[in-house]
C-alpha positions in Angstrom: 128.8 66.1 114.9 127.9 62.4 114.6 130.1 59.9 112.8 128.3 57.5 110.5 128.3 53.9 111.6 130.7 51.6 109.9 129.5 49.0 107.5 127.8 46.3 109.5 129.3 42.9 110.0 126.5 41.1 108.1 127.0 41.9 104.4 125.0 40.9 101.2 126.0 37.6 99.8 125.6 34.8 102.3 123.6 33.9 105.4 123.6 36.3 108.3 126.8 35.8 110.3 125.3 36.0 113.8 128.5 34.6 115.3 130.3 37.8 114.4 127.8 39.9 116.5 127.8 37.2 119.2 131.6 37.3 119.5 131.4 41.1 120.1 128.7 40.8 122.7 130.3 37.7 124.4 133.1 39.8 125.8 132.1 40.8 129.4 133.5 44.3 129.2 131.9 45.0 125.9 128.6 43.6 127.2 128.8 46.0 130.2 129.4 48.9 127.8 126.3 48.0 125.8 124.2 47.7 128.9 125.4 51.1 130.2 124.3 52.6 126.9 120.9 50.8 126.8 119.1 53.8 128.2 119.7 55.7 125.0 122.1 58.3 126.4 125.5 59.2 124.9 128.3 58.6 127.4 132.0 59.5 127.3 134.7 56.9 127.1 135.8 57.6 130.7 132.4 56.7 132.1 132.2 53.6 129.9 135.7 52.5 131.2 134.4 52.7 134.7 131.3 50.7 133.7 133.4 48.1 132.0 136.0 47.9 134.8 139.0 48.1 132.4 141.6 50.6 131.5 141.0 53.6 129.2 143.2 52.0 126.5 141.3 48.7 126.6 138.0 50.6 126.6 139.1 52.5 123.5 139.8 49.3 121.7 136.4 47.9 122.7 134.6 51.0 121.6 136.4 51.0 118.2 135.3 47.4 117.6 131.7 48.1 118.5 131.6 51.2 116.4 133.2 49.4 113.4 130.5 46.8 113.7 127.8 49.4 113.5 126.6 48.8 117.0 127.7 52.3 118.3 127.9 55.7 116.8 130.3 58.4 118.0 129.3 62.0 118.7 132.1 64.6 118.7 131.5 67.7 121.0 134.5 69.9 120.7 137.5 67.8 121.9 135.3 65.2 123.6 133.8 62.1 122.0 130.6 60.5 123.2 129.2 57.1 122.4 125.6 55.9 122.0 123.8 52.9 120.6 123.5 53.1 116.8 119.7 52.9 116.9 116.6 51.1 118.4 117.5 47.9 116.6 120.6 47.6 118.8 118.5 48.4 121.9 116.0 45.6 121.0 118.9 43.2 120.5 120.2 44.0 124.0 116.7 43.6 125.5 116.3 40.3 123.7 119.6 39.0 125.0 118.6 40.1 128.5 115.4 38.1 128.3 117.3 34.9 127.4 120.3 35.4 129.7 120.5 34.0 133.2 120.4 36.4 136.1 123.8 37.5 137.3 124.7 36.5 140.8 124.1 39.2 143.5 127.1 39.4 145.7 126.4 42.5 147.9 123.6 44.6 149.2 124.6 47.3 146.7 124.2 44.9 143.8 120.9 43.8 145.2 119.6 47.3 145.5 120.7 48.1 141.9 119.0 45.0 140.6 115.8 45.8 142.4 115.8 49.4 141.0 116.3 48.1 137.5 113.4 45.8 137.8 111.2 48.5 139.3 111.7 51.1 136.6 114.4 51.6 134.0 114.8 53.0 130.5 115.1 50.6 127.6 116.8 52.7 124.9 114.2 55.4 124.5 111.2 54.1 126.4 110.2 53.0 129.9 110.6 49.4 131.1 110.5 47.3 134.2 107.4 47.0 136.5 106.4 50.5 135.8 106.8 50.1 132.0 104.7 46.9 132.0 102.0 48.5 134.2 101.8 51.5 131.9 101.2 49.3 128.9 98.6 47.4 130.8 96.8 50.6 131.7 96.8 51.8 128.1 95.2 48.5 127.0 92.7 48.4 129.8 91.5 52.0 129.0 91.2 51.2 125.3 93.9 53.7 124.3 95.8 50.8 122.7 94.3 47.7 121.2 95.6 44.5 119.4 96.8 42.3 122.3 96.7 41.9 126.1 100.4 42.6 126.9 101.1 39.0 127.6 104.3 37.4 126.3 103.5 33.9 125.0 106.8 32.2 124.1 105.1 29.1 122.7 103.3 31.3 120.1 106.1 33.7 119.5 108.5 30.8 118.8 106.3 29.7 115.9 105.9 33.2 114.5 108.5 34.0 111.8 108.0 37.7 112.5 109.3 37.3 116.1 111.7 40.2 115.7 110.6 42.1 118.8 107.8 44.5 118.3 106.5 43.0 115.0 104.5 39.9 115.7 101.5 41.5 117.5 99.8 44.4 115.8 99.1 46.9 118.6 97.4 50.0 117.4 96.7 53.4 118.9 92.9 54.0 119.1 91.1 57.3 118.5 90.4 57.5 122.2 94.1 57.0 122.8 95.0 59.8 120.5 92.6 62.1 122.4 94.2 61.1 125.7 97.7 61.7 124.4 96.7 65.2 123.2 95.1 66.0 126.6 98.1 64.6 128.5 100.5 66.6 126.4 102.3 63.7 124.7 104.0 64.5 121.4 104.6 61.6 119.1 108.0 61.8 117.3 107.7 62.0 113.5 108.9 59.3 111.1 108.6 56.6 113.8 106.2 53.6 114.1 103.6 54.8 116.6 103.2 51.5 118.6 106.0 49.0 119.0 106.7 46.9 122.0 109.5 44.9 123.7 109.3 41.8 125.7 110.4 43.0 129.2 113.2 40.8 130.3 112.5 41.2 134.0 108.7 41.0 133.9 108.3 38.7 130.9 105.4 40.9 129.6 105.2 43.6 126.9 106.2 47.2 127.5 105.6 50.0 125.1 108.2 51.1 122.6 108.0 53.0 119.3 106.9 56.6 119.1 104.3 56.1 121.8 106.8 54.6 124.2 109.3 57.4 123.5 106.6 60.2 123.8 105.3 58.9 127.1 108.8 58.7 128.6 109.6 62.2 127.5 106.3 63.5 129.0 106.9 61.7 132.3 110.4 63.2 132.5 109.0 66.7 131.7 106.4 66.4 134.4 109.1 65.2 136.9 107.1 62.1 137.5 110.3 60.1 137.0 113.9 61.2 137.2 117.0 59.6 135.7 119.5 58.3 138.3 123.1 59.4 137.5 125.3 56.6 136.4 122.5 54.1 136.1 119.8 52.8 133.7 117.2 52.8 136.5 114.9 55.8 136.9 113.3 57.0 140.2 109.6 57.6 140.5 109.0 60.9 142.4 106.3 61.4 145.0 104.5 63.5 142.4 105.0 60.7 139.9 103.4 58.1 142.3 100.4 60.3 142.7 100.2 61.1 139.0 100.6 57.5 137.8 97.8 56.5 140.2 95.4 59.2 139.2 96.0 59.1 135.4 96.7 55.4 134.8 95.5 53.7 137.9 99.0 52.4 138.7 99.5 52.1 142.5 102.9 53.0 144.0 105.5 50.4 143.1 108.1 50.1 145.8 
Protein backbone atom coordinates (compact mmCIF):
# COMPACT_ATOMS: atom_id res chain seq x y z
CA UNK A 1 0.00 0.00 0.00
CA UNK A 2 1.34 3.43 -0.94
CA UNK A 3 0.29 6.55 0.89
CA UNK A 4 -0.52 9.56 -1.27
CA UNK A 5 1.91 12.47 -1.02
CA UNK A 6 0.76 15.33 1.11
CA UNK A 7 -0.13 18.62 -0.51
CA UNK A 8 3.03 20.24 -1.84
CA UNK A 9 4.48 23.30 -0.20
CA UNK A 10 3.92 25.44 -3.31
CA UNK A 11 0.18 26.20 -3.55
CA UNK A 12 -1.90 28.21 -6.03
CA UNK A 13 -2.13 31.89 -5.27
CA UNK A 14 1.32 33.41 -5.20
CA UNK A 15 4.79 33.00 -6.59
CA UNK A 16 6.55 29.66 -6.05
CA UNK A 17 7.99 29.48 -2.55
CA UNK A 18 11.30 27.86 -3.42
CA UNK A 19 12.65 28.85 0.01
CA UNK A 20 10.30 26.30 1.59
CA UNK A 21 11.81 23.47 -0.45
CA UNK A 22 15.28 24.95 0.02
CA UNK A 23 14.87 24.87 3.79
CA UNK A 24 14.00 21.19 3.65
CA UNK A 25 16.97 20.28 1.50
CA UNK A 26 19.36 22.57 3.41
CA UNK A 27 19.39 20.29 6.44
CA UNK A 28 22.43 17.97 6.03
CA UNK A 29 20.62 14.92 7.42
CA UNK A 30 17.61 15.39 5.13
CA UNK A 31 19.97 15.97 2.20
CA UNK A 32 21.69 12.64 2.91
CA UNK A 33 18.28 10.91 3.07
CA UNK A 34 17.31 12.33 -0.33
CA UNK A 35 20.63 11.31 -1.84
CA UNK A 36 20.26 7.78 -0.47
CA UNK A 37 16.87 7.53 -2.20
CA UNK A 38 18.06 9.04 -5.47
CA UNK A 39 18.52 5.59 -7.03
CA UNK A 40 14.73 5.14 -7.08
CA UNK A 41 14.57 2.36 -4.50
CA UNK A 42 12.35 2.29 -1.41
CA UNK A 43 14.32 2.04 1.84
CA UNK A 44 13.28 1.49 5.46
CA UNK A 45 13.68 4.17 8.11
CA UNK A 46 16.44 2.18 9.84
CA UNK A 47 18.60 2.24 6.74
CA UNK A 48 17.90 5.94 6.19
CA UNK A 49 18.84 6.67 9.80
CA UNK A 50 22.22 5.08 9.15
CA UNK A 51 22.65 7.11 5.96
CA UNK A 52 21.69 10.34 7.75
CA UNK A 53 23.86 9.59 10.77
CA UNK A 54 21.16 10.53 13.29
CA UNK A 55 18.89 8.71 15.72
CA UNK A 56 15.78 6.80 14.71
CA UNK A 57 13.55 9.43 16.34
CA UNK A 58 15.27 12.28 14.52
CA UNK A 59 15.08 10.38 11.24
CA UNK A 60 11.37 9.80 11.75
CA UNK A 61 10.87 13.55 12.14
CA UNK A 62 12.89 14.26 8.97
CA UNK A 63 10.92 11.66 7.00
CA UNK A 64 7.62 13.11 8.16
CA UNK A 65 8.63 16.59 7.00
CA UNK A 66 9.81 15.32 3.61
CA UNK A 67 6.63 13.28 3.13
CA UNK A 68 4.38 16.16 4.21
CA UNK A 69 6.12 18.35 1.63
CA UNK A 70 5.38 15.83 -1.12
CA UNK A 71 9.04 14.92 -1.70
CA UNK A 72 8.65 11.36 -0.41
CA UNK A 73 5.95 8.72 -0.48
CA UNK A 74 5.52 5.96 2.08
CA UNK A 75 4.93 2.31 1.21
CA UNK A 76 3.49 0.05 3.89
CA UNK A 77 4.45 -3.63 3.68
CA UNK A 78 2.86 -5.37 6.64
CA UNK A 79 4.25 -3.75 9.76
CA UNK A 80 7.12 -2.15 7.90
CA UNK A 81 7.21 1.23 6.21
CA UNK A 82 9.46 2.04 3.27
CA UNK A 83 10.22 5.46 1.82
CA UNK A 84 10.97 6.48 -1.77
CA UNK A 85 11.15 9.67 -3.80
CA UNK A 86 7.70 10.89 -4.82
CA UNK A 87 8.55 10.82 -8.51
CA UNK A 88 11.04 11.68 -11.26
CA UNK A 89 10.59 15.42 -10.67
CA UNK A 90 12.15 15.01 -7.24
CA UNK A 91 14.97 12.97 -8.76
CA UNK A 92 15.63 15.72 -11.31
CA UNK A 93 15.66 18.29 -8.51
CA UNK A 94 18.31 16.32 -6.63
CA UNK A 95 20.40 15.86 -9.79
CA UNK A 96 20.17 19.60 -10.54
CA UNK A 97 21.28 20.48 -7.03
CA UNK A 98 24.22 18.09 -7.33
CA UNK A 99 25.27 19.79 -10.53
CA UNK A 100 25.35 23.19 -8.80
CA UNK A 101 26.76 22.05 -5.45
CA UNK A 102 30.47 22.07 -4.64
CA UNK A 103 32.18 18.72 -4.18
CA UNK A 104 32.21 17.43 -0.63
CA UNK A 105 35.70 17.02 0.85
CA UNK A 106 37.15 13.49 0.75
CA UNK A 107 38.63 12.65 4.13
CA UNK A 108 39.45 8.96 3.79
CA UNK A 109 40.33 6.26 1.28
CA UNK A 110 36.85 4.81 1.77
CA UNK A 111 35.18 8.11 0.88
CA UNK A 112 37.48 8.46 -2.12
CA UNK A 113 36.59 4.99 -3.40
CA UNK A 114 32.88 5.70 -2.93
CA UNK A 115 33.14 8.98 -4.84
CA UNK A 116 35.02 7.29 -7.68
CA UNK A 117 32.39 4.52 -7.90
CA UNK A 118 29.59 7.11 -8.08
CA UNK A 119 31.32 8.95 -10.88
CA UNK A 120 31.95 5.73 -12.79
CA UNK A 121 28.39 4.38 -12.78
CA UNK A 122 25.36 5.09 -10.62
CA UNK A 123 21.61 5.23 -10.85
CA UNK A 124 19.84 8.57 -11.06
CA UNK A 125 16.31 7.77 -9.89
CA UNK A 126 15.32 5.21 -12.56
CA UNK A 127 18.12 5.51 -15.13
CA UNK A 128 21.87 5.16 -15.49
CA UNK A 129 24.25 8.05 -14.81
CA UNK A 130 27.94 8.74 -14.39
CA UNK A 131 30.64 7.99 -16.97
CA UNK A 132 28.79 4.91 -18.19
CA UNK A 133 25.47 6.74 -18.47
CA UNK A 134 27.03 9.57 -20.48
CA UNK A 135 28.89 7.08 -22.71
CA UNK A 136 25.65 5.19 -23.33
CA UNK A 137 23.88 8.34 -24.52
CA UNK A 138 26.84 9.26 -26.72
CA UNK A 139 26.73 5.80 -28.31
CA UNK A 140 22.99 6.05 -28.99
CA UNK A 141 23.56 9.42 -30.68
CA UNK A 142 26.56 8.27 -32.71
CA UNK A 143 24.65 5.25 -34.02
CA UNK A 144 21.66 7.35 -35.01
CA UNK A 145 19.33 5.65 -32.53
CA UNK A 146 18.60 9.02 -30.91
CA UNK A 147 18.72 12.41 -32.61
CA UNK A 148 18.17 16.06 -31.73
CA UNK A 149 21.39 17.04 -29.96
CA UNK A 150 24.97 15.95 -29.36
CA UNK A 151 24.87 15.21 -25.62
CA UNK A 152 26.81 18.35 -24.72
CA UNK A 153 25.68 20.54 -21.83
CA UNK A 154 26.01 24.20 -22.78
CA UNK A 155 25.22 26.30 -19.71
CA UNK A 156 25.46 29.57 -21.65
CA UNK A 157 22.60 28.41 -23.89
CA UNK A 158 20.60 26.66 -21.20
CA UNK A 159 20.69 29.71 -18.95
CA UNK A 160 18.90 31.73 -21.63
CA UNK A 161 16.29 29.06 -22.30
CA UNK A 162 13.10 29.49 -20.30
CA UNK A 163 12.43 25.78 -20.67
CA UNK A 164 15.59 24.87 -18.77
CA UNK A 165 13.70 22.43 -16.50
CA UNK A 166 15.99 19.44 -17.05
CA UNK A 167 15.02 17.23 -19.93
CA UNK A 168 12.89 19.85 -21.72
CA UNK A 169 15.07 22.33 -23.59
CA UNK A 170 16.56 19.89 -26.17
CA UNK A 171 14.17 17.82 -28.21
CA UNK A 172 15.84 14.42 -28.36
CA UNK A 173 13.88 11.85 -30.37
CA UNK A 174 14.07 8.09 -30.78
CA UNK A 175 14.61 7.27 -34.47
CA UNK A 176 13.09 4.33 -36.39
CA UNK A 177 16.55 2.74 -36.37
CA UNK A 178 16.63 3.20 -32.64
CA UNK A 179 13.26 1.50 -32.24
CA UNK A 180 14.50 -1.49 -34.25
CA UNK A 181 17.63 -1.68 -32.09
CA UNK A 182 15.63 -1.57 -28.86
CA UNK A 183 13.37 -4.38 -30.06
CA UNK A 184 16.33 -6.55 -31.03
CA UNK A 185 18.16 -5.75 -27.79
CA UNK A 186 15.10 -6.63 -25.73
CA UNK A 187 14.37 -3.21 -24.24
CA UNK A 188 10.76 -2.62 -23.21
CA UNK A 189 9.70 1.00 -22.97
CA UNK A 190 7.38 1.69 -20.03
CA UNK A 191 3.89 2.97 -20.96
CA UNK A 192 2.62 6.47 -20.21
CA UNK A 193 6.13 7.89 -19.98
CA UNK A 194 7.98 10.34 -22.26
CA UNK A 195 10.24 8.20 -24.42
CA UNK A 196 13.36 10.36 -24.37
CA UNK A 197 14.27 12.73 -21.60
CA UNK A 198 17.68 13.61 -20.27
CA UNK A 199 19.47 14.90 -17.20
CA UNK A 200 22.60 17.02 -17.02
CA UNK A 201 25.02 14.63 -15.37
CA UNK A 202 26.43 16.41 -12.32
CA UNK A 203 29.78 14.60 -12.37
CA UNK A 204 30.37 14.59 -16.15
CA UNK A 205 28.62 17.85 -17.11
CA UNK A 206 27.09 16.14 -20.12
CA UNK A 207 23.67 14.66 -20.86
CA UNK A 208 22.62 11.16 -19.86
CA UNK A 209 19.40 9.41 -20.91
CA UNK A 210 16.29 9.57 -18.76
CA UNK A 211 12.60 9.07 -19.53
CA UNK A 212 11.25 5.77 -20.76
CA UNK A 213 14.37 5.03 -22.80
CA UNK A 214 16.69 5.58 -19.86
CA UNK A 215 14.51 3.44 -17.60
CA UNK A 216 14.17 0.65 -20.17
CA UNK A 217 17.90 0.48 -20.84
CA UNK A 218 18.69 0.33 -17.12
CA UNK A 219 16.24 -2.53 -16.59
CA UNK A 220 17.66 -4.43 -19.56
CA UNK A 221 21.27 -4.03 -18.40
CA UNK A 222 20.25 -5.27 -14.95
CA UNK A 223 18.38 -8.23 -16.47
CA UNK A 224 21.43 -9.14 -18.56
CA UNK A 225 23.63 -8.89 -15.45
CA UNK A 226 25.80 -6.36 -17.24
CA UNK A 227 25.48 -4.13 -14.19
CA UNK A 228 24.69 -4.97 -10.58
CA UNK A 229 23.42 -2.79 -7.80
CA UNK A 230 25.81 -2.34 -4.90
CA UNK A 231 24.10 -2.89 -1.52
CA UNK A 232 23.74 0.28 0.53
CA UNK A 233 25.00 2.49 -2.32
CA UNK A 234 23.76 4.41 -5.34
CA UNK A 235 26.72 3.21 -7.38
CA UNK A 236 26.36 0.19 -9.64
CA UNK A 237 29.08 -2.27 -10.62
CA UNK A 238 29.79 -3.25 -14.20
CA UNK A 239 30.35 -7.01 -14.43
CA UNK A 240 32.93 -8.67 -16.69
CA UNK A 241 30.05 -9.70 -18.94
CA UNK A 242 28.86 -6.09 -18.88
CA UNK A 243 32.24 -4.69 -19.95
CA UNK A 244 32.28 -7.07 -22.91
CA UNK A 245 28.62 -6.45 -23.79
CA UNK A 246 28.86 -2.67 -23.59
CA UNK A 247 31.93 -2.76 -25.81
CA UNK A 248 30.39 -5.10 -28.38
CA UNK A 249 26.92 -3.54 -28.45
CA UNK A 250 27.66 0.16 -27.91
CA UNK A 251 31.39 0.52 -28.53
CA UNK A 252 31.97 1.57 -24.91
CA UNK A 253 35.45 0.48 -23.74
CA UNK A 254 35.91 -0.74 -20.16
CA UNK A 255 35.63 2.15 -17.70
CA UNK A 256 37.77 1.55 -14.64
